[in-house]
C-alpha positions, -999 to +999 in steps of 0.1 A: +552-208+083+551-180+108+517-176+125+510-144+144+494-148+178+491-111+186+461-098+205+440-071+189+458-044+209+491-055+194+478-057+159+482-024+139+473-037+104+449-065+096+442-076+061+415-102+055+405-118+022+419-089+001+413-089-037+423-063-062+418-061-099+431-037-126+404-042-152+405-079-159+439-085-143+435-100-108+465-084-092+459-094-055+442-127-047+429-135-012+456-117+008+455-123+046+481-106+067+484-094+103+511-069+113+519-062+149+531-029+164+569-026+160+571-055+135+593-052+105+582-071+074+601-073+041+580-082+011+599-097-019+591-114-051+594-110-089+582-080-108+545-080-113+538-102-082+516-075-065+541-064-038+538-026-044+500-028-050+496-045-017+513-018+003+496+010-018+463-005-007+472+000+030+469+038+027+444+037-001+467+049-029+450+019-046+414+009-039+407-028-031+375-043-045+370-071-020+381-080+015+390-058+045+419-036+056+420-023+092+448+001+102+451+010+139+414+000+144+401+021+115+387+002+085+397+015+051+365+021+032+353+048+008+348+071+038+371+100+031+375+108+068+388+073+075+412+075+046+426+109+058+430+095+094+449+065+081+471+085+058+480+108+087+493+078+106+509+059+078+541+072+062+550+062+026+584+063+009+584+057-029+610+046-054+611+082-067+614+108-041+583+129-049+598+160-034+585+194-045+613+208-066+603+245-060+605+242-022+636+239-001+643+207+019+630+224+050+598+236+033+592+201+019+594+187+055+572+213+072+544+213+046+525+182+060+528+191+097+516+227+091+487+219+068+476+184+080+485+184+117+480+222+121+515+225+137+528+260+142+555+269+117+583+273+143+575+239+159+572+223+124+607+236+115+621+224+148+606+189+141+620+190+106+655+198+117+653+171+143+645+145+116+670+159+091+697+154+118+684+119+123+690+111+086+723+129+086+714+156+062+706+187+084+732+208+065+711+206+034+680+221+049+680+253+028+689+237-005+665+225-032+659+189-041+677+193-074+709+202-056+710+169-038+721+134-048+695+106-052+706+091-019+702+124-001+668+130-017+656+096-005+668+104+030+649+137+028+618+117+017+621+094+048+626+124+071+595+141+055+574+110+064+588+110+099+578+146+105+542+134+105+551+111+134+535+081+117+527+048+135+536+028+104+561+033+076+556+018+041+586+016+018+581+008-019+615-003-033+632+028-017+666+019-031+658+006-066+662+040-083+695+048-066+731+044-079+747+014-060+770+036-039+740+055-026+720+024-015+739+019+018+732+055+031+695+050+027+695+014+042+715+027+072+687+052+079+661+025+076+681+002+100+682+031+125+644+034+122+640-003+127+662-003+158+639+024+173+609+001+170+591+016+140+565-006+124+577-011+088+566-028+057+593-028+031+590-039-005+626-046-014+652-069-031+678-059-006+682-093+009+710-082+033+686-058+048+659-084+051+683-108+068+694-083+094+663-062+101+631-082+093+610-101+117+593-117+088+599-121+051+569-124+028+574-139-007+548-130-033+541-142-067+510-142-090+492-119-066+495-142-036+516-146-005+532-179-012+554-180+018+560-160+050+587-169+074+615-157+097+646-145+077+666-174+089+641-200+077+633-181+045+669-179+034+682-212+047+651-234+042+626-218+018+594-238+019+581-231-016+596-241-049+590-207-063+608-191-033+638-214-039+639-204-076+637-167-067+665-169-041+687-189-065+684-161-091+690-131-068+716-145-043+750-150-057 
């Protein structure tokens, strides 16, 4: 079991005794997690295990009922100002790209910086083009989302989050809605981000990505973190019977 020994200054996300219910369904049960700056964590597990709900709680897309979440020294409560501060610092990439279809790619990317960070339009466009270059899609800047492939749209979605210059990036199964041949182009962008030191929490079944990029792999089932370990230990010597069964089913 990997135990974090980070000081408070190194910790960017702290989750203590987190519980979440949907009606009578207890979806997250006593989650405790500390994430350090620059750490890359891949969260895996079967469908319905609470993985996506956990990361959606980190930027208050889902409201937790018990426990504590602190992001960059700000506690997530019902305080709207705190929620807005955290959402400014935490980027989120979903399964489905959530781009505005009536806006060009460039307009999609500049919207957040202009309206949230109050960036001048010319500067916002410069930042947008920088990140479109970074995800290898700058030539598509003046097209509309519907003119792009799924893999291209997901790279745009990643660039859009990066334009807000977040301290943390959350990825909720970013490749699961893509055709297989498009998966690599998105993972390559995420690998580049990881190599630059971005703090990342990634819900994914892409085990090759987890092996090569993660500092820690978390395995969830029944709303609990059943195991957390280095990729090497998790894949070669899983410590929980449920992890072993899961790996036997997805690794061929």
